[in-house]
N, C-alpha and C positions, 0 to 999 in steps of 0.2 A: 450757222456758219462754221461752228467748231468741228463739224463732221466732215467738212470739205477737205480734199487733199491738195487743192490747187489755190491755196490762199496766196494772194499777191499783195504787193505794197499798197495798191489801190484799195483792196479789201480792208487792210489794216487801217488805212487812212479814213475810210468811210465809217468804220466801226468806232475809231478813236475820236472823230471830229465832234459828235454830240457831247461826248464826255469832256473833251477839251473846252468846248463852249461852256459847259457847266462850270468847270473849274475857273475858266477865264472870267465868267460873270461874277463868281464868288470872289475872285481876286480883286475885283474893283470895289468890293465892299470897303476894304481898308482905306484906299485913297479917298473914296467918297466921304467916309465918316471922318477921316482926318481933316479933310478940307472943310467940313462943317464945323468941327471943333475949332480949327484955326480961325474961323470967321466969327466965332462967338467970343464972349468976354473971357479974359485970362487964358489965352491959348496955351502958353507953356505949361502951367500946372495941370490943366485939363488933359493935354496930350500926354504928359508924364503919367497922370492917373490912369488914363486909358491904356497906356502901354503896360502898366503894372497889373491892372485889373484883368486885361485881356490875357496876359501871360498866365495868371492864376486860373482863369476860367478854362483856358486851353489845357492846363494840366489836369483839372477836374474832368474834362472831356476825354482825356487820352484813352481810357479803357474802351470807349465805344468806337474809336476811329476804325478799327479793323473789322467791325461787323459787316461792312460792305464786302470786304475780301472774303470773309467766312461764308456769307450767304451766297456769294458768287461761286465759290469753290465747292460747297458742301450741300446746298439744298437741291436735291435731285428728284424727290418724290414726296409723298404724303408724310411718312414717318419723319424724314429729315426736316421737312418744313416745320412741323410742330415742335420738334426738339430744338431746332436752331432759333425759332421764334421765341419760345419760352426762355431760352438762354439769353437771348438779346434783351428781352424785357427785364430780366433780372439784372443784367449789367446796367441798363438805364436807371433802374431804381437805385442801384448802388452809387452811381456817379452823382445822382441828385443828393443822396445823403452825404457824400463827401464834400460837396460844395456848401451845404448847410453847416457842416462841421467847421469849414474854413471861416465862415462869417460869424461863428461863435466868438464872442469878444476875447476871451483868453487866447484862443488859437490865433485870431486875427492880429491882435496886438503884438504877440510874439513874432509872427511872421513878417508883418509889414512895418511895424514901428521899430522893433528890437533888431531883427535881422536885416531887413532892407534899409532901415534907418531913414524912412520917408518922413518929412515934416508932417506934423499933425493935420494941417489943412488938406494936404494932398492925400493922406491916409484916409480921412473922412470921405473924400470923393471916391476913392477906391472901394471903400465898404459899401457905399450906396450903389455903385456900379455892379458889384457882385450880387447884391440883393436883386437888382433888376434882371441879372443874367441867370438866376436860379433855374428857370426852365430850359435854358439853352442847351446844356449837354445832353439831357435826356431826349430832347426833340431831335437833336442831330443823330443820336444812336438809333432812334425809331425810324427816321427816314433813310439812314444808311442801310438798315436791314432790308427795307423794301426796294431800295435802289439796287442792291445786289441782285435781287430776283429779276428786276428789269434787265440788268446787264447780262445775266447768264441766259436769258431768253431772247437776247438780241434786240431788245427794245431800248437802246441807248438814247434814242431821240426823246423818249418820255422823261428820262433823267434830266435832260436839258430843259424841258418844259417846266419841270418842278422848280428848277433854279430860276426861271423867269418869274415864277410866282413869288419865290423867295425875295428876289431883287425888287420886285414891285412892292411887296409889303415893307421891305426894309427901307427903300428909298422914300416912299410916300410917308412912312412914319417919321423918318429923319427930317424930311423937308417940312412936314406939318409942325413938328415940335420946334424946329429951328425958327420957323416964322411966327408961331403963335404961343409958344411957351417961354418961360423965364428959367428953364432948367439949365444947370451947368452943361457944358458941351459933352462931358464924359457920360452923363446920364442920357442925353439925347442919343448918343451912339449906342449905349448899352440897350436901351429900349428898342431902337431900330433893329439891332441884331437879334434880339429875343423874338420880336413879333415876326420878322421875316422868316426865321427858321421854323417857327411853329406853323406858319402857313404852308411852307414847303413840306413839312412832315405830313400834314393832312392831305396835301395834294399827292404826294408819293403813294400813300396808302390807297387812295382812290384809283390812281392810274395803274397800280399793281394788281387790281382786283382780277383782271382777266388771267394774268400769269398765275395767280394763286389758284384759281379754278383749274387751270391746266395741270399744275403741279399736284393738286389734291387728287386728281384722277390717275396719277401714275403710281403703280406699285413698285416695290423695289426691283422687280424683274424687268420693268419696262424701260429703264434707263441704265443708270449706273447702279449695280446692286450694292450700294454702299450701306453697310449695316453699322450704325453708330449708336452710342449711348452717351450720356452726359459726361462720363469720365473721359471718353475719347474726345468729346468736344472741348472739354477743359484742357486736355493735353495739347490739342491742336491750337487753341486760342491763347492759352496762357503766354507762350512766347511772343505772339503778336501783340497782346495787350501790354506786355512788358516793353516791347519795342516802342509802342505809342507812348507809354508812361515815361520812358527814358527820354524820348524825343521831345514830348511836350513838357516834361519836367525841366528840360534844359532852359526854357524861357524864364521861369522864375529865378533859376540860378544865375543866368546872365543878368537879369535885372538886379539881383543882389550885388554882383560884382560891379555893375555900372554905378550903383549908388556909392561906391567907394573909389570911383575912377576920376581922372581929370575931366573937368567940366561935366559933373555928374548929372545935374538936372537937365542941361542941354542935351546930353547923350540919351537920357531917358525919354526926352521929348522927340528927339530925331529918329531913334531906332524904329518905333512902329511905323513911321512914315517911310523910311528906307526899306524896311521889310515888306511894306505893302507894295511898293513898286517892284521889288525883286520877285515877290510872290506872283505877280502877273505873269512873269515868264517861267517861274518854277512850276506854276499850275499846269503847264503843258505836259510836264513830266509826271506830275502827280496823277494826272488822268490816265497814265499809260500802264500802271500796274495791273489794274483789272482787265485791260485789253490783252495784255500778255497771258494772264491766267485763262481768259475765255477763249483765245485764238490759238494757243500753243498746240493743242490737240494731243491725244494720247500717244500718237506716233510721231509727235514733234513736226507735223506737216506744216505748221505755221511758222517754224523757227527761221527759215531763210528770209521770209518777208519781214518778220519782226526784227531781225538783226539789221537789215538795211534801213528800215524805218527808224530804229534807235539812233543810228548814226546821223541820218538826215535831220531828225528832230533835235538831237542834242546840239549839233553845230548851228542849226537855225536859231535856237533860243539864245545861245551865247552871242551870236551876231546881233540879234535884235536888241537885247539889253545893252550890248556894247555900244551900239549906235547912239543910245540915249546917254550912257554913262560918260562917254569920252568926247561928247560934242556939246555945244551950247544948249542942246535940248535938255540937259540936266537942270540948268538954271531955269529954263522955261517951266519944267515940270514942278520943281520945288517952290519957286517963288510965285508963279502965276497960276498954276493949277492947284497945287497943295496949299498955297497961300502962307508958306512959312515966312517968318521974318528973315531979313537978308542974312543975318549972322547964322541962324539955324540952317538956312539953305546952303550956305558955304560949307558948313560942317558936314552936310549930308553927302557932298559930291565924292569925296575920296572913298568912304565906305562903299558907295554904289559902284565905283570902278573896281574895287577889290572883289565885290560880289558878282561881277559879270560872268564869272565861270560857273557859278552855282547852279543856274538852270540846266546846263548841259550835264553836270554831274548828277543832278536829280533825275534826268531822264535815264541815264545809265543805271542808277540805283533802282528805279522802278522795274527796269528790265531784269536786273539781277534778282530782285525780290520775287518777281513772277516766276522765275525759274526755280527758286528755292521753295516756293509754295507748291509748285508742281511736284517737287520731290518730297513734299510733306516734311521738310527739314526746317521748320520755322524757327527752331532754336538758333540757327545760323543768322537769321535776321536780327534776333535779340543781341547776339554777340557783336555783330557789326555795329548796331546802334549803341551798345554800351561803349564800344571802342570810340565811337564818334563823340558821345557825351563826355567821356573821361578826357579825351583829347581837347575838347572845347574848354573844359574847366581848367586844365593844366595850362594850355596855351594862353587863355585869357588872364589867368593869374600872373603869369610871367610877364605878359605885355603890359598889364596895368602897373605891375610893381617896378619893373626895370626899364620901361621906356617912357617917352613923353607923348605917346599916342593918346588922343581922346578916347573915352571909353567906347564910343560907337565904332571907331576905326579898329580898335583892338578886337572888338566882337566880330567884326567883319572878317578880319584875318583868321580868327580862330574858327569861324564857321567853314570857310573854304578849305583850310588845311585838314580839319577833322573830317569833313565829308569825303575828301580825297582818300584818306586813310580807310574809311568805311568801304568805299568802292574797291580799293586794293584788296581788302580782306575777302570780298565776295568774288574776286576774279577767278580764283581756283575752282570753286564749285560751278561757276558759270561755264568755264571752258570744259570741265569734266562732263557736264550735262550735254554740251554741244558736240563733244567727240564721241559720246557713248552711243 
């Protein structure tokens, strides 16, 4: 499809839809697991432990996130396949080592007990959750590499099939442990996450087999004569990895500040539940970055359709989340579906309303990042993310210190304002690309 000069909005939609379905299915992991935790014993400390453990695991996972973008953009033939594959596996090994380092007692005690200031019983739950999540980051990196091959070869439907496998494994594990084990809720959730993504990784490799054979039969002259070495790959990937690290690293930092905020334990318990709901709608935009990379075309033939779809998708996601956030549906979601206690459900509503803009801003950011990747100026993505992270930290500090907002409300405000600043930073290269 990337070679066509008549790409329409319908083409973009049909290419995006399976990827959106993939992210949407993954987005329901959070609400599903939060609902299980809320239905087991001691929901508040287990939800808080899940929020902290998940944030740390996300940070450990950060370096592998952009492997999908890299394989989509750079794997064109036999030499590039082997080099990007070897590089991807090395990154997966490194992230596993980083998570093992985190659970080492001196590091863990400093991070969770001294810095985040969690009570010892909750800290113990976090430690065990991280032990269960050890295979999670590497499995994600492994499957994202192969999913990039599927995307660049137009087989986005197979990516969605892999996510079905992941959800089946995750949900069946969660339900079985919920019904037949006496494990704390946070460990039920961690085990479900790990098993689900391992199943998806294996399925992605199997489904990518045909793509791999096609790629291996291409010489550098058959497609894009991209001649790369590992130094080039590192220079391309390093800004993307830093972008992920900054973005994912933000979660533990936010958790640290929430531990010192008004209604700290309640905020730590509510934040992952609110984020899970918002992520359902943000996922529509997260699916869009690889779409932009794959369909833009060397002559920018896909740009008009991508611009139109960006506007439609951004406004649509804002409207859908707003319908929940500003109507009685928010109470239905938090009290009856997520099973939060009434007080925690009440605390969750205002941050959800604040975050209603975030899905639309995420769509715009994915479009902007796709343009920057096309330009091979990935450092701009890193700068924009650094600006966003610094803004979150500064705004969150100010709101916690000088206002009476609950911690989760302060976090929501800082997320929206900082994302807007990131979008504004990338406006100039976006318009320059569109006008050139």
